[in-house]
N, C-alpha and C positions, 0 to 999 in steps of 0.2 A: 562459548555457546551458552545461551541462557536456558537453564533447565527448568521444567515445570515440576514442582514438588507436590505430591499428594500425601495426605495424612492417613496412615493406616497402622494397625498394630497386628503382630502375629497372633493367630487364633489361640495358640497355647498360652500367651501371656495374659489372656482374659479370664482363664479358668485355672484352678489349682490342679485338677486331675487331667491327664491326657485324654484326648477324644478317641473313642473306638467306634465300631460299626453301629452300636446301639444308641449312640449319642446323636442321632440325626436331628432331633429337635433342637438340642443345644447348638449343634453346628449351624443350623439355619438361622437361629437367633444371632449367633456370633457373626456370621457372614453379613446379616442385615446391619449389624452395628458398624462393620467396616465400610459397607456401602454408604451408610448415612454419614459417616465421618468424611469420606471422600466427597460426597455430594455437598456437605456443609462447607468444606474447604473451597469447592468450586463456586458455590453461591457467594461466599465471602469475597473471593477474588473478582467475580463478575461485578459485585456491588461497588468495589473500589476502583475498577478500571474506568477511566474517562476517555471519551473519544472526541477528537477535533477533526472537523471536515475542513480541509484547506483547498480553496478554490481560486486559482489564478485567472484573471480576466484581462483582456485587452480588446476593446471595441467588439464586445459580444452582446450588444443590447437585445437583439432578436432572440438569441438563444437563452440568455439570462431571463428574459421576460416569460419565456415558455417553460423553462426547466426549473427555476428556483421555487415556484409555487408547488411543485410536485415533491419537494424535499420536506418531509415532516420533521419539525424541530425536535420531537421526542426521540428521533432515531439516534441523535448524537448529543453531546454535552456542549459543544461549541462549534459555531460556524464562522470562519474567517474568510472574507473576500480580499484577495491581494490584487490590486489593480495596477497595471503597468502604464497608466496615463491615458485612459480611454477618453475619446472626444465625441462619442456617439450617443451619450446618455446612459451608458452602463452604470457609472458611479452614482448618478443622480437617482436612477431606479432602485438600486440596492439600498442606498441610504434612506430613501423615502419609505422603503419596506422594512426598515428596522434592522438591517444586517450590519455587522461590524465590518468596516472597510478600512484597509490599510493601503496607502499608496506607496509603492516601492520607489526607491531612489535610483538604483542601478537596473539596467535592462537585463532581461533574461528570466526564464522560469526559476532557475536555481537561485538567483538572487532574490526573487520573490519569496521563495521558501525560506531562505536564510534570514531575510529581514523580518519576516513574520514570526520567526521562531520564538522571539522573546514574549510574544503574546499568546503562544500556544499553551493551553493548560492540560491537554489530553495526554494520557499514557500511550494512546494509539492515535496515529495520524492516518486519515484517508485523503489521498489526493484525487481531485475530481475536476473534470473539465465541463463547464456549463454550455458547451457549444452544441450539445445534442448527441455527441459521441458516447457519453457515459449515461447509463440508465439509472435514474435515481432509486428505483425500487431494489437495486442490488446493494445499496448501502447497508441496510440491516442484515443482509446475508453475510456481508464481509465482517460486520461486527460480531455476529454469532460465531462465525468460523474462527475469528481471532480469539474469542473467549474459550475455545477448546484448547488453547495453549500454544498457538502458532506464533512465530516471530513475524511472519509476513504472509499475506494472502493476496494472490492476484485475482482481479476480475478479468479472466482470460477470454479474449476474443477468438482464440483458436483451440480451446479445449473442446472435447467431444460434446456436441450439442449446441455449440455457439458458432456465430459467424459474424464477420465484419461486412457491413453493407456500405462502408465508407472507403474501403481500400480501392486503390487503382492497381495496375500491374506493378508499378514500381514500389509502392508502399507495402503491398502484399509480399513481394520478393524480399524487400529489405527486412521486414519483420521475421519472415521465415528464415532468412539467412542468418540474421543476428542472433535469434533464439537458438538456432541449430548449432552455431559456432560456440556459443556459451555452453550449451549442453555437451558438446564434443570435448571442449578444452577443460571443463571444470566438473565433469562427471555428474551432471544433474539431468532432470527430465522436465524442464520447464516447457510450457506451451506458449508463453507470451512474456518474454523477458524484457520487452522494450516499452510496454504501455504505461501510461500515467495512472490509470484507475487501479488502485491497490490499497491495501491497509498494511501498516507495519508499526512496530513499536518505535516510539519516539527515540528511545535510547540508542537505536541502531545508527542514528545520524552521527553521534559521537563515536560509538564503538567501531564503526566502519570508516571513519574519517571522511564522511561525506561533507562535513562542514569545513574541510581544509581546501583552500584554493589550489594547493599543489596537486590535488587529485585530478585537476582538470586543466591546469595552466598550459601545459605543452600543446595539446591539440587546439585549444582555444587561441593560443598565440599564433600558431602556424596557419590556422584556417580563418582567423579574424572573426570568430563567432563566440556565442555563449551557449553552452549545452546544459541539459538538465541532469539530475542524478539518478533517474530510474534505472538505466542500464547498468551503471556502476553499482547500485544497490543490489541488483540481481546477481552480479558477478561476485561481489564480496560476501553476500549471504551464502553463495555456493561454496566459496573458499573457506568460510567459517563453519560450514555444514549446519546451518541454522534450520529450524523446523519451518518448512514452507509448504503452502498448499495453493491450489487454485480452485475457483468456481467458474463454471461456464456462463459467460455474460455476453450477449450480442452487442455489437457496436453499430448503432444506427447512423444514418447519414448526418452530416453537419447541418445545423439550422442557422442560416444567415451567416454574416461575417465572412472572413476569409481565413484560409489556412495560414498558420504562422511557420509551417514547416520549411526549413532550409535543406532541401533534399541532399545536395552534394556535400555541403559543409558538415551537416549533422551526421549523415551516414558515414562519412570519412572519419570524423572525430570519434564516433562510437566504435567503429572498427579498430581504430588505433587503441582505444581503451581496452577493448576485449583482448587484443593481442598482447598489449603491454603488461596487463595484469598477470599474465603467466609468469613474468619475471620479477615483478616488484610487489610491494606490500607483503604482509605476512600471511 
């Protein structure tokens, strides 16, 4: 587990004589010194943390054209568009508007992430879908929460105060069941273990073996599909007892394009992962 260290000193080490009840003024000064040291450490940490916004696309021209102008570049340090071979003008639009675009070689969102990793400069990664399901204004909220010392922060569609307007009966049940099973098996209280919209430390990719094909190969081989790493990231973060939080963020309806969701294959593969992780990995 990655621990957040704060800088502080015992009050008694700052003064030669012990404090008594009449030393209120000294005590207040001393406590102020400790607070300032902690605040200084936090500010230094915030200053050095860099954030990469990682956006996978595949024929999302309508959504990209509406959503990307709403993302303020000062919110993050780097924006990477990873395209899966769009033929609807998505790549042309993002290139014309000055975004860095990387075209993935292998199919699947996880392959998009892995192939783009060598270009990622951020200490924190935010994965974001430009199809209208993810609200751009939540990006700085995720960044601020991460800077409080969290390892991962979910933009939760199901936290109190949030709602998915894109769910149908099957996706609502799948997300509820998957999150509930993760909570039951791994002793956590997630509200949205399956979603793409989240921020996490880049170092978790290696620490949790998300970059290893062996973490996914069995269900992918059996079901002839490619799955993403968000559910496994949720599970292994729980197993490592990492510091995790969520913020309530609505999920609007998709804008244009078509869903890439493979209902049976993906839900079965993720169920396999959730159950298998009880017995494997550390």
